[in-house]
NUKOL-247022 format. One line per 10 residues: number of its first residue (from 1); for each residue x, z, y of N, C-alpha, C. Coordinates in steps of 0.1 Angstrom, whole numbers, plus 5000, padded with zeros to 4 digits. Example, Ala and Ser with C-alpha at 12.3 -4.5 7.8 and 13.67 -1.06 7.14 Angstrom:
2
1) 5132 5078 4943 5123 5078 4955 5132 5078 4967; 5128 5071 4978 5137 5071 4989 5129 5079 5000 $
END
This chain:
442
1) 4945 4743 4863 4950 4749 4875 4943 4759 4880; 4952 4771 4883 4945 4784 4886 4936 4782 4898; 4926 4790 4901 4918 4790 4911 4925 4796 4921; 4921 4791 4934 4929 4795 4945 4925 4811 4950; 4913 4812 4948 4912 4828 4950 4904 4835 4941; 4911 4846 4936 4904 4855 4923 4904 4867 4928; 4891 4874 4933 4890 4887 4937 4880 4897 4929; 4882 4908 4929 4870 4918 4925 4865 4932 4935; 4856 4934 4932 4854 4944 4941 4851 4956 4931; 4860 4971 4935 4861 4980 4928 4849 4989 4929 $
11) 4846 4993 4920 4834 5003 4920 4837 5017 4925; 4836 5018 4937 4844 5030 4943 4840 5044 4938; 4827 5048 4934 4821 5056 4927 4828 5061 4914; 4831 5049 4906 4833 5051 4893 4851 5053 4894; 4857 5047 4904 4872 5053 4905 4873 5067 4913; 4865 5067 4920 4868 5082 4924 4867 5094 4917; 4859 5090 4906 4857 5102 4892 4870 5098 4885; 4877 5090 4886 4891 5091 4878 4904 5089 4885; 4903 5097 4895 4916 5097 4901 4926 5104 4895; 4941 5099 4895 4947 5105 4889 4958 5119 4891 $
21) 4961 5126 4885 4966 5138 4888 4975 5140 4896; 4980 5150 4903 4988 5151 4914 5003 5149 4907; 5007 5148 4895 5019 5145 4888 5022 5131 4887; 5033 5126 4886 5036 5112 4884 5035 5107 4873; 5038 5095 4869 5038 5093 4855 5046 5100 4844; 5057 5102 4849 5070 5110 4841 5068 5123 4841; 5058 5129 4849 5056 5146 4844 5063 5154 4857; 5067 5148 4865 5072 5151 4876 5063 5155 4886; 5061 5168 4890 5052 5169 4904 5057 5166 4918; 5045 5159 4922 5051 5152 4936 5052 5162 4947 $
31) 5064 5159 4954 5067 5169 4966 5059 5166 4979; 5051 5177 4984 5043 5172 4995 5049 5185 5004; 5051 5181 5016 5054 5190 5027 5044 5199 5033; 5047 5211 5037 5035 5219 5042 5032 5217 5056; 5018 5220 5058 5015 5215 5074 5021 5224 5081; 5027 5236 5080 5035 5244 5090 5048 5239 5091; 5052 5228 5085 5066 5222 5088 5065 5210 5097; 5053 5207 5101 5051 5194 5108 5050 5196 5122; 5053 5186 5129 5052 5185 5144 5040 5194 5150; 5043 5207 5159 5032 5214 5164 5024 5208 5175 $
41) 5013 5211 5174 5004 5202 5187 5011 5206 5198; 5007 5199 5210 5010 5199 5220 5001 5195 5232; 4991 5205 5235 4977 5203 5239 4983 5202 5256; 4992 5205 5261 4996 5207 5272 5009 5203 5277; 5015 5198 5270 5030 5192 5272 5033 5185 5282; 5040 5187 5289 5049 5185 5303 5057 5173 5296; 5056 5158 5303 5064 5151 5296 5080 5154 5297; 5089 5152 5289 5100 5152 5289 5111 5142 5298; 5106 5131 5299 5104 5120 5306 5097 5115 5310; 5097 5105 5324 5089 5095 5327 5085 5084 5318 $
51) 5071 5083 5314 5068 5071 5305 5060 5060 5314; 5058 5050 5309 5054 5038 5317 5041 5038 5309; 5034 5033 5318 5019 5029 5318 5009 5042 5317; 5015 5054 5320 5010 5066 5320 4993 5065 5328; 4996 5058 5337 4981 5055 5347 4972 5045 5340; 4975 5038 5330 4971 5026 5323 4961 5032 5314; 4944 5032 5318 4940 5037 5308 4934 5031 5291; 4939 5018 5292 4939 5012 5280 4950 5015 5269; 4960 5022 5275 4969 5028 5266 4972 5042 5262; 4973 5044 5251 4978 5060 5247 4990 5059 5240 $
61) 4999 5066 5243 5012 5071 5236 5017 5083 5237; 5024 5084 5227 5035 5098 5225 5046 5096 5217; 5055 5106 5219 5068 5103 5214 5073 5116 5211; 5079 5123 5201 5086 5132 5198 5098 5132 5191; 5110 5143 5196 5121 5143 5186 5117 5151 5172; 5126 5148 5163 5119 5154 5150 5134 5165 5146; 5141 5168 5155 5151 5178 5155 5143 5191 5156; 5153 5201 5158 5148 5215 5161 5141 5219 5175; 5149 5207 5184 5142 5209 5197 5133 5195 5200; 5119 5196 5194 5109 5189 5194 5105 5183 5208 $
71) 5112 5175 5216 5112 5173 5228 5100 5158 5228; 5087 5164 5236 5076 5158 5234 5071 5151 5248; 5068 5139 5246 5062 5134 5259 5047 5121 5253; 5038 5123 5262 5027 5117 5257 5016 5113 5268; 5007 5108 5266 4996 5109 5274 4984 5103 5267; 4969 5108 5272 4961 5103 5262 4962 5105 5248; 4968 5114 5243 4976 5116 5229 4966 5126 5219; 4957 5131 5225 4945 5137 5218 4936 5130 5218; 4931 5120 5220 4919 5112 5223 4917 5103 5209; 4907 5102 5203 4903 5093 5191 4903 5078 5197 $
81) 4908 5069 5190 4905 5056 5190 4906 5050 5178; 4902 5037 5179 4904 5030 5165 4919 5027 5161; 4921 5030 5149 4936 5031 5144 4938 5018 5137; 4929 5009 5131 4932 4997 5127 4941 4999 5116; 4951 4993 5110 4959 4991 5101 4970 5002 5102; 4969 5008 5111 4980 5019 5112 4974 5028 5104; 4961 5027 5098 4958 5038 5087 4964 5040 5077; 4969 5026 5076 4978 5025 5063 4989 5039 5063; 4994 5041 5072 5005 5052 5071 5001 5065 5068; 4986 5065 5071 4979 5078 5066 4977 5077 5050 $
91) 4972 5065 5048 4972 5061 5032 4987 5064 5025; 4994 5059 5030 5008 5061 5025 5010 5077 5023; 5010 5085 5033 5011 5099 5031 5002 5106 5019; 4992 5102 5020 4980 5106 5009 4985 5102 4995; 4990 5091 4994 4995 5087 4981 5006 5095 4976; 5017 5094 4988 5027 5101 4984 5029 5114 4980; 5020 5123 4987 5014 5136 4985 5010 5136 4970; 5002 5129 4969 4990 5130 4955 5001 5126 4941; 5010 5112 4942 5016 5110 4931 5031 5111 4933; 5038 5111 4946 5052 5112 4944 5060 5097 4947 $
101) 5070 5097 4949 5076 5082 4955 5078 5074 4939; 5079 5081 4929 5083 5071 4917 5071 5070 4907; 5060 5075 4911 5047 5074 4902 5048 5060 4898; 5043 5057 4885 5042 5045 4882 5027 5041 4872; 5020 5031 4873 5012 5029 4866 5016 5025 4853; 5008 5029 4842 5010 5027 4829 5000 5015 4823; 5004 5005 4818 4994 4995 4814 4996 4997 4796; 4987 5005 4792 4984 5010 4779 4978 4998 4766; 4987 4992 4759 4983 4981 4749 4980 4989 4736; 4970 4985 4728 4971 4989 4714 4970 4975 4705 $
111) 4975 4973 4696 4976 4962 4689 4973 4963 4673; 4964 4955 4667 4961 4952 4656 4963 4943 4649; 4970 4936 4639 4971 4926 4634 4960 4923 4625; 4957 4908 4626 4946 4900 4616 4952 4894 4606; 4946 4891 4595 4952 4883 4583 4955 4871 4586; 4949 4863 4596 4954 4851 4601 4964 4851 4610; 4972 4859 4612 4985 4862 4621 4981 4862 4636; 4970 4863 4642 4965 4868 4653 4962 4883 4654; 4963 4888 4667 4958 4902 4669 4945 4905 4678; 4941 4917 4673 4930 4921 4680 4940 4931 4690 $
121) 4935 4933 4703 4942 4941 4713 4935 4951 4723; 4938 4959 4727 4929 4970 4737 4938 4969 4748; 4935 4967 4761 4943 4971 4773 4933 4979 4783; 4944 4993 4789 4938 4999 4797 4952 5001 4809; 4948 4996 4823 4960 4993 4830 4958 5002 4842; 4947 5015 4838 4948 5028 4848 4947 5024 4861; 4940 5013 4867 4935 5010 4879 4947 5003 4886; 4959 5001 4882 4968 4993 4888 4963 4984 4898; 4965 4987 4911 4962 4975 4919 4968 4962 4922; 4977 4963 4918 4988 4949 4915 4987 4943 4901 $
131) 4978 4937 4894 4977 4930 4886 4976 4916 4887; 4989 4907 4887 4990 4894 4893 4996 4885 4882; 4998 4874 4886 5003 4867 4875 5014 4869 4871; 5025 4872 4880 5037 4877 4874 5035 4887 4863; 5030 4895 4871 5026 4908 4857 5020 4905 4847; 5012 4896 4847 5007 4892 4831 5019 4885 4825; 5027 4875 4830 5037 4870 4825 5049 4879 4819; 5052 4887 4825 5059 4898 4821 5054 4906 4808; 5041 4910 4810 5035 4914 4798 5033 4906 4785; 5032 4892 4787 5034 4881 4776 5050 4884 4770 $
141) 5059 4888 4778 5073 4886 4773 5076 4899 4765; 5069 4907 4766 5070 4922 4759 5061 4917 4744; 5047 4914 4747 5039 4910 4736 5048 4901 4726; 5055 4890 4732 5061 4882 4722 5072 4887 4714; 5079 4901 4720 5087 4907 4712 5082 4913 4699; 5068 4917 4702 5062 4920 4690 5054 4910 4679; 5061 4898 4685 5052 4886 4677 5041 4882 4678; 5035 4888 4692 5021 4883 4696 5021 4873 4706; 5016 4860 4703 5015 4850 4713 5002 4842 4709; 4993 4850 4699 4978 4847 4700 4968 4858 4699 $
151) 4960 4860 4706 4952 4873 4706 4937 4868 4704; 4932 4875 4693 4916 4869 4691 4906 4874 4698; 4907 4889 4701 4898 4897 4709 4908 4906 4714; 4904 4906 4729 4911 4914 4737 4899 4923 4747; 4902 4936 4742 4891 4946 4747 4898 4951 4760; 4890 4952 4771 4896 4960 4786 4887 4968 4786; 4895 4979 4792 4888 4992 4799 4883 4990 4812; 4875 4997 4814 4871 4998 4828 4879 4996 4839; 4887 5003 4838 4898 5009 4848 4910 4995 4848; 4907 4984 4841 4914 4974 4841 4911 4962 4851 $
161) 4917 4960 4861 4912 4952 4874 4922 4942 4877; 4916 4928 4875 4929 4919 4877 4924 4909 4887; 4931 4910 4897 4933 4901 4910 4944 4891 4911; 4945 4881 4902 4958 4874 4902 4967 4869 4915; 4961 4871 4927 4966 4864 4941 4967 4878 4948; 4969 4890 4944 4970 4903 4950 4979 4902 4963; 4990 4893 4959 5004 4898 4969 5005 4886 4978; 4996 4872 4974 4996 4860 4980 4985 4860 4995; 4976 4871 4991 4963 4867 5002 4964 4883 5008; 4973 4890 5014 4974 4902 5018 4963 4907 5028 $
171) 4959 4898 5036 4947 4903 5047 4934 4901 5041; 4931 4897 5025 4920 4897 5019 4913 4910 5019; 4898 4910 5023 4891 4925 5023 4885 4927 5009; 4888 4939 5006 4883 4944 4989 4867 4940 4989; 4860 4944 5002 4846 4942 5000 4840 4932 5006; 4845 4924 5014 4842 4912 5019 4838 4899 5012; 4845 4898 5000 4843 4891 4989 4845 4894 4975; 4837 4902 4972 4837 4909 4963 4838 4901 4946; 4844 4905 4939 4847 4899 4925 4843 4911 4915; 4835 4906 4904 4830 4916 4897 4839 4920 4886 $
181) 4835 4929 4877 4844 4932 4863 4841 4919 4856; 4832 4913 4855 4832 4903 4848 4842 4891 4848; 4845 4887 4863 4853 4878 4869 4870 4885 4866; 4871 4897 4867 4882 4901 4859 4889 4897 4844; 4876 4897 4836 4874 4891 4824 4878 4878 4824; 4872 4871 4835 4875 4854 4833 4890 4854 4839; 4896 4860 4846 4909 4861 4852 4918 4860 4838; 4915 4869 4832 4926 4874 4818 4926 4862 4808; 4912 4856 4808 4910 4842 4801 4916 4833 4805; 4918 4832 4818 4925 4821 4826 4941 4823 4824 $
191) 4947 4832 4827 4959 4833 4825 4965 4834 4815; 4958 4842 4802 4964 4843 4789 4964 4831 4781; 4956 4820 4786 4958 4809 4778 4967 4799 4787; 4979 4794 4779 4987 4787 4784 4981 4768 4788; 4969 4768 4782 4962 4755 4784 4958 4756 4801; 4956 4765 4804 4952 4769 4819 4963 4769 4827; 4975 4768 4824 4986 4768 4836 4984 4757 4843; 4990 4759 4854 4994 4749 4867 5004 4755 4875; 5003 4747 4887 5016 4750 4895 5017 4761 4900; 5006 4769 4903 5009 4783 4902 5014 4793 4895 $
201) 5012 4789 4883 5015 4799 4871 5033 4793 4869; 5036 4784 4873 5049 4777 4871 5058 4781 4881; 5053 4784 4892 5059 4791 4903 5063 4806 4900; 5050 4811 4894 5052 4825 4891 5062 4831 4880; 5060 4820 4871 5072 4820 4860 5090 4817 4866; 5088 4810 4876 5100 4808 4882 5104 4822 4891; 5093 4829 4897 5097 4842 4904 5102 4852 4894; 5097 4852 4884 5100 4862 4872 5113 4859 4867; 5115 4848 4865 5131 4845 4859 5141 4846 4868; 5139 4844 4884 5148 4846 4893 5152 4859 4895 $
211) 5140 4872 4895 5143 4881 4895 5151 4889 4883; 5149 4883 4872 5159 4890 4862 5170 4885 4864; 5174 4870 4870 5187 4866 4870 5193 4871 4882; 5186 4877 4891 5194 4880 4902 5200 4897 4897; 5195 4903 4889 5198 4915 4883 5209 4915 4870; 5212 4901 4869 5222 4899 4853 5213 4900 4844; 5202 4897 4842 5195 4898 4828 5186 4886 4830; 5182 4884 4817 5173 4873 4811 5158 4881 4807; 5150 4871 4807 5139 4874 4799 5131 4863 4792; 5127 4865 4782 5123 4851 4770 5104 4853 4775 $
221) 5103 4842 4782 5090 4842 4786 5083 4831 4774; 5071 4834 4769 5065 4825 4760 5060 4811 4767; 5061 4800 4759 5058 4788 4769 5044 4783 4765; 5037 4793 4752 5024 4789 4748 5019 4803 4746; 5004 4805 4751 4998 4819 4745 4986 4814 4747; 4977 4823 4738 4961 4821 4737 4953 4836 4737; 4942 4833 4741 4932 4845 4739 4920 4839 4735; 4912 4842 4726 4901 4838 4724 4889 4841 4732; 4890 4856 4730 4876 4865 4738 4883 4873 4744; 4879 4877 4758 4881 4889 4762 4866 4895 4766 $
231) 4867 4907 4762 4855 4917 4760 4858 4929 4770; 4847 4932 4778 4848 4942 4785 4843 4956 4776; 4854 4969 4774 4842 4979 4768 4838 4989 4777; 4828 4986 4776 4817 4993 4788 4815 5007 4783; 4814 5007 4769 4810 5022 4765 4822 5029 4761; 4832 5024 4757 4843 5031 4752 4844 5032 4737; 4838 5023 4729 4838 5024 4717 4850 5018 4709; 4853 5007 4716 4865 5000 4712 4877 5006 4714; 4880 5013 4726 4891 5023 4726 4891 5030 4714; 4879 5038 4710 4881 5047 4697 4885 5039 4686 $
241) 4880 5028 4684 4884 5018 4672 4899 5016 4671; 4907 5015 4683 4921 5013 4686 4930 5026 4684; 4923 5038 4682 4930 5051 4684 4944 5052 4675; 4943 5043 4663 4955 5044 4656 4962 5032 4654; 4960 5023 4664 4967 5011 4663 4981 5010 4669; 4989 5000 4669 5003 5001 4675 5002 5001 4686; 5011 5010 4696 5010 5012 4708 5021 5005 4715; 5018 4999 4728 5029 4993 4737 5024 5000 4749; 5036 5005 4756 5034 5009 4771 5042 5001 4779; 5036 4994 4790 5042 4990 4800 5044 4994 4815 $
251) 5053 5002 4821 5052 5004 4831 5052 4997 4843; 5046 4998 4856 5049 4991 4866 5058 4996 4875; 5064 4988 4886 5073 4993 4897 5070 5006 4901; 5079 5013 4909 5075 5028 4915 5067 5025 4926; 5060 5034 4930 5049 5036 4940 5054 5032 4952; 5064 5039 4956 5073 5035 4970 5075 5020 4971; 5076 5010 4964 5074 4997 4963 5060 4988 4968; 5052 4996 4962 5037 4993 4964 5033 4994 4980; 5040 5007 4986 5036 5010 4995 5045 5001 5008; 5055 4998 5003 5064 4989 5011 5055 4976 5013 $
261) 5051 4971 5003 5041 4961 5002 5032 4960 5014; 5024 4972 5011 5013 4975 5021 5016 4975 5035; 5028 4982 5037 5031 4984 5053 5037 4976 5059; 5042 4963 5052 5051 4951 5051 5041 4941 5058; 5030 4939 5049 5022 4927 5048 5009 4931 5052; 5007 4944 5055 4995 4953 5055 4985 4949 5045; 4987 4948 5034 4979 4943 5023 4966 4949 5020; 4955 4945 5027 4941 4953 5027 4935 4955 5011; 4934 4945 5002 4933 4949 4989 4938 4960 4984; 4950 4960 4985 4960 4972 4977 4956 4984 4982 $
271) 4955 4987 4998 4952 4995 5005 4940 5005 4999; 4930 4994 5001 4914 5001 4996 4915 5005 4984; 4922 4995 4975 4922 4999 4959 4926 5012 4955; 4940 5012 4963 4943 5029 4960 4940 5041 4968; 4933 5038 4978 4923 5047 4986 4912 5053 4977; 4906 5044 4970 4896 5046 4959 4899 5053 4949; 4913 5050 4943 4918 5057 4932 4921 5072 4935; 4927 5073 4946 4929 5089 4952 4917 5096 4955; 4906 5089 4955 4895 5101 4959 4888 5097 4970; 4892 5085 4978 4884 5079 4991 4882 5087 4999 $
281) 4872 5087 5011 4873 5095 5020 4873 5110 5015; 4866 5115 5008 4865 5128 5005 4878 5133 5000; 4884 5125 4990 4896 5131 4990 4908 5131 4999; 4906 5122 5011 4916 5121 5018 4910 5132 5029; 4897 5134 5030 4895 5145 5040 4900 5157 5035; 4901 5164 5023 4908 5173 5018 4922 5174 5022; 4930 5162 5021 4942 5162 5021 4948 5161 5036; 4940 5156 5047 4942 5157 5059 4940 5171 5064; 4932 5177 5058 4930 5194 5063 4941 5203 5057; 4944 5197 5045 4951 5212 5038 4966 5206 5040 $
291) 4970 5193 5041 4983 5190 5041 4989 5186 5056; 4980 5179 5063 4984 5176 5078 4982 5184 5087; 4971 5195 5083 4962 5201 5095 4956 5196 5102; 4949 5184 5101 4941 5177 5111 4924 5178 5108; 4916 5180 5119 4904 5182 5117 4899 5164 5121; 4884 5166 5122 4879 5154 5124 4881 5150 5139; 4887 5160 5147 4884 5157 5160 4899 5150 5161; 4907 5149 5155 4921 5142 5153 4923 5129 5145; 4913 5130 5134 4916 5118 5123 4905 5115 5117; 4900 5102 5115 4888 5098 5105 4891 5088 5100 $
301) 4892 5089 5088 4896 5077 5076 4883 5077 5067; 4878 5062 5070 4868 5058 5061 4873 5049 5053; 4883 5043 5055 4890 5032 5044 4904 5035 5046; 4912 5028 5035 4926 5029 5033 4934 5019 5041; 4926 5007 5041 4929 4994 5052 4930 4998 5065; 4919 5004 5073 4917 5004 5084 4908 4994 5089; 4901 4987 5079 4893 4978 5082 4880 4985 5083; 4867 4985 5092 4857 4990 5095 4846 4990 5082; 4840 4999 5079 4828 5001 5073 4815 4999 5079; 4805 4999 5069 4790 4999 5077 4783 5012 5071 $
311) 4777 5019 5080 4770 5031 5077 4755 5028 5085; 4745 5029 5074 4732 5027 5082 4733 5017 5091; 4737 5003 5087 4737 4992 5094 4745 4992 5106; 4753 5001 5108 4762 5003 5121 4778 5002 5117; 4785 4997 5125 4799 4997 5122 4806 5012 5125; 4817 5013 5116 4820 5025 5117 4836 5022 5115; 4845 5028 5125 4861 5027 5124 4866 5039 5120; 4878 5037 5110 4890 5047 5112 4894 5049 5125; 4895 5062 5130 4900 5067 5144 4909 5077 5141; 4920 5076 5149 4932 5089 5149 4936 5087 5163 $
321) 4942 5098 5167 4947 5102 5180 4964 5102 5179; 4969 5100 5189 4982 5095 5190 4993 5105 5183; 4987 5120 5187 4994 5130 5182 4994 5133 5165; 4982 5126 5160 4982 5124 5145 4989 5117 5140; 4993 5106 5146 5002 5097 5141 5016 5104 5137; 5019 5107 5150 5034 5116 5151 5035 5123 5138; 5022 5134 5135 5023 5141 5125 5025 5135 5108; 5018 5125 5108 5016 5119 5097 5032 5107 5092; 5037 5104 5104 5052 5097 5102 5061 5110 5100; 5059 5120 5106 5069 5131 5100 5067 5133 5088 $
331) 5053 5135 5081 5050 5138 5069 5057 5128 5059; 5058 5118 5063 5064 5105 5053 5079 5108 5055; 5083 5109 5063 5098 5113 5067 5103 5124 5058; 5097 5136 5057 5099 5150 5050 5101 5142 5036; 5089 5136 5030 5090 5130 5014 5101 5120 5012; 5102 5114 5022 5114 5104 5018 5128 5110 5019; 5130 5121 5027 5141 5128 5025 5141 5137 5011; 5131 5142 5008 5130 5149 4998 5135 5141 4986; 5130 5133 4985 5135 5115 4974 5145 5112 4977; 5152 5114 4986 5166 5106 4990 5165 5092 4991 $
341) 5152 5088 4997 5148 5074 4998 5149 5072 5014; 5154 5058 5017 5156 5055 5030 5141 5049 5033; 5139 5052 5046 5124 5050 5054 5119 5034 5051; 5131 5027 5052 5131 5014 5054 5124 5009 5038; 5126 5015 5029 5118 5012 5017 5103 5015 5013; 5100 5022 5025 5087 5023 5023 5077 5019 5038; 5084 5019 5049 5079 5014 5059 5086 4997 5062; 5079 4990 5072 5086 4980 5078 5096 4981 5087; 5107 4974 5082 5123 4976 5090 5122 4966 5100; 5120 4969 5113 5122 4957 5127 5134 4953 5126 $
351) 5134 4939 5129 5147 4933 5129 5153 4928 5115; 5145 4934 5103 5152 4929 5090 5142 4923 5084; 5126 4928 5083 5119 4923 5077 5109 4915 5081; 5106 4904 5075 5095 4892 5079 5080 4902 5075; 5073 4904 5084 5060 4910 5080 5051 4909 5092; 5041 4917 5094 5031 4918 5103 5038 4919 5119; 5052 4924 5121 5056 4932 5135 5064 4917 5138; 5056 4911 5149 5065 4898 5158 5069 4907 5169; 5083 4900 5176 5084 4909 5188 5097 4898 5189; 5100 4902 5207 5112 4893 5210 5121 4905 5214 $
361) 5122 4916 5210 5130 4927 5210 5141 4923 5201; 5152 4930 5205 5163 4929 5195 5164 4944 5190; 5163 4943 5176 5163 4956 5169 5175 4956 5159; 5182 4967 5161 5194 4968 5150 5193 4978 5141; 5181 4977 5133 5182 4986 5121 5181 5000 5127; 5173 5002 5136 5170 5013 5144 5157 5019 5143; 5146 5008 5139 5131 5012 5140 5126 5007 5125; 5118 5019 5118 5106 5016 5110 5094 5019 5114; 5084 5010 5109 5072 5010 5117 5061 5005 5111; 5047 5008 5112 5037 4998 5109 5028 4994 5122 $
371) 5021 4984 5121 5014 4975 5130 4997 4981 5127; 4990 4976 5137 4976 4978 5135 4971 4967 5143; 4960 4960 5137 4951 4952 5147 4938 4947 5144; 4929 4950 5154 4917 4947 5151 4909 4938 5163; 4902 4930 5159 4894 4917 5170 4883 4922 5173; 4872 4925 5164 4857 4930 5169 4859 4939 5181; 4864 4950 5177 4867 4963 5188 4880 4961 5187; 4882 4957 5200 4897 4953 5200 4910 4967 5201; 4917 4964 5190 4928 4977 5190 4942 4970 5189; 4952 4973 5192 4966 4968 5190 4975 4980 5191 $
381) 4980 4984 5179 4987 4997 5177 5001 4996 5169; 5008 5006 5169 5021 5010 5165 5024 5022 5161; 5030 5026 5151 5033 5037 5145 5048 5037 5141; 5056 5043 5145 5072 5044 5142 5080 5055 5141; 5092 5053 5138 5102 5063 5137 5115 5052 5141; 5124 5062 5155 5135 5051 5158 5145 5065 5156; 5158 5055 5149 5168 5064 5149 5178 5060 5160; 5179 5072 5169 5186 5072 5182 5201 5080 5179; 5208 5077 5191 5221 5087 5193 5219 5101 5193; 5205 5105 5194 5204 5119 5197 5194 5123 5188 $
391) 5193 5115 5176 5185 5119 5161 5173 5110 5165; 5164 5113 5151 5150 5107 5151 5142 5109 5161; 5135 5098 5165 5120 5101 5173 5109 5094 5164; 5099 5102 5166 5085 5094 5163 5078 5091 5174; 5072 5079 5171 5061 5074 5185 5049 5068 5179; 5039 5068 5188 5026 5064 5185 5021 5057 5195; 5016 5044 5194 5009 5037 5206 4998 5030 5201; 4989 5033 5208 4972 5028 5206 4969 5022 5219; 4969 5007 5216 4962 4999 5228 4945 4997 5225; 4937 5001 5234 4924 5000 5233 4916 4996 5244 $
401) 4902 4993 5244 4896 4990 5256 4900 4977 5263; 4906 4966 5257 4911 4956 5263 4902 4941 5258; 4903 4931 5260 4898 4920 5256 4907 4912 5250; 4904 4905 5240 4913 4898 5231 4922 4887 5238; 4914 4882 5251 4924 4871 5256 4934 4878 5262; 4935 4893 5263 4946 4898 5270 4957 4902 5261; 4956 4898 5248 4964 4904 5237 4978 4902 5240; 4983 4892 5247 4997 4891 5252 4999 4904 5259; 4993 4905 5270 4997 4916 5280 4998 4930 5272; 4989 4933 5262 4988 4944 5257 5002 4944 5244 $
411) 5005 4934 5240 5016 4934 5230 5031 4936 5241; 5027 4930 5252 5044 4932 5261 5043 4948 5265; 5031 4954 5265 5031 4970 5269 5037 4978 5257; 5033 4975 5245 5037 4979 5233 5051 4981 5233; 5057 4967 5234 5070 4963 5234 5079 4968 5244; 5074 4972 5256 5081 4975 5270 5083 4992 5265; 5072 4998 5258 5075 5014 5258 5082 5013 5245; 5086 5007 5235 5095 5008 5226 5107 5006 5230; 5111 4995 5239 5123 4994 5245 5127 5004 5255; 5118 5009 5261 5121 5019 5268 5124 5032 5261 $
421) 5120 5035 5250 5125 5046 5242 5142 5043 5239; 5142 5030 5234 5154 5028 5228 5167 5027 5239; 5160 5022 5251 5171 5024 5262 5175 5037 5267; 5165 5048 5266 5165 5060 5270 5176 5070 5259; 5170 5069 5247 5178 5074 5236 5189 5069 5232; 5191 5058 5232 5200 5046 5229 5202 5044 5212; 5198 5033 5209 5196 5031 5192 5209 5035 5185; 5206 5039 5173 5217 5042 5161 5212 5033 5147; 5220 5023 5143 5215 5015 5131 5218 5025 5120; 5204 5026 5115 5204 5032 5103 5195 5029 5089 $
431) 5185 5025 5092 5176 5021 5083 5178 5007 5074; 5177 5009 5061 5177 4994 5052 5165 4987 5048; 5165 4978 5040 5149 4973 5036 5154 4970 5023; 5142 4966 5014 5142 4959 4999 5142 4946 5001; 5150 4941 4997 5149 4921 4997 5136 4922 4987; 5132 4911 4989 5117 4904 4985 5118 4905 4970; 5128 4902 4961 5125 4908 4950 5127 4922 4944; 5132 4928 4954 5133 4943 4950 5118 4950 4956; 5111 4941 4962 5098 4945 4962 5087 4939 4954; 5095 4932 4945 5086 4923 4933 5079 4930 4925 $
441) 5067 4932 4921 5058 4937 4913 5057 4934 4898; 5064 4940 4892 5063 4936 4873 5058 4947 4866 $
END
């Protein structure tokens, strides 16, 4: 039986030194909007319409049309407040700008046959943040085509990180329950040996089979597999020894599907792993200045997930202004347009998706969004794009300075503001979503 929770802690300094280039895996340069094309600052804007809760100091709110006439309304919109998991839309923009919507992580395998019929193998998964049981099984199906069902020595690069339950525990924190590289080795030993398979693996096998059947395809998953040794290639010597071995490359799904999972279920592990891969705080600071045109008075990102970090013994939170949320949502929209991608393929589609957004509002394919919630320093936030009869609107809601006992009242304020926006501009069904299998990671 597989262990219930198998986690690991990324070495942030090492990952930051190995960030990917700005081109996607197929060599296509990622499209990135210019900051001049984004919503302009509205420091003295008079609200276009009367807004709810403008006198409530625990609420910051702003909205803007995305057409040529950027009608703007807002209050407390240029003040910094904890952004919580709304930080993930900033991470989304960061990743899309650096990598592009269709970037794929490449698992590079090198295979060398031994006299006894087994193989020695080398694996570099290039910091793919989703290395789960389903992906391992999918890999086994490819190895089986090469006649490989028994590996004697499996060497792994330091970029190979294995968290088998990454999609099953979306709110696990990357640094709170760290798992070392040695445990990544243990995880590979666990799942690559069929003698260890239990109920969790059988469910994963069914998931993979169902995924292919729904696409009218089949997959030949091995019924048995073994690996004798998994060895961390800490000094790179093993990689050199496999330079002329048979090569097998296995691609991940497209990046936008990773981001859909991040924004749908607020996956903390994936978010912080991706943030580290892209260069962490320093890399993001450069992005926010050059691409979003935002300084530290408007946006502070310490983590990709929005979870706090600790500096010199003190808690430090990501912080954002309401207006910075509008800019980043506009940025994501422009990239989606360029890629001809529905925004519901990247963000949570209200009314269609089961995820972190729970509401009594009746929404008909007219809102895509990302939620945020912190408890220790209470915050309840929402960032979204609304399809209306008068065009697209972006909005941001930051609930702050309240007690957790009053969460229900803050949710009501959040939903009342969204409902008021929908009532004023009249919703227009537009957005789609990905079915669970289309979000599936192979």
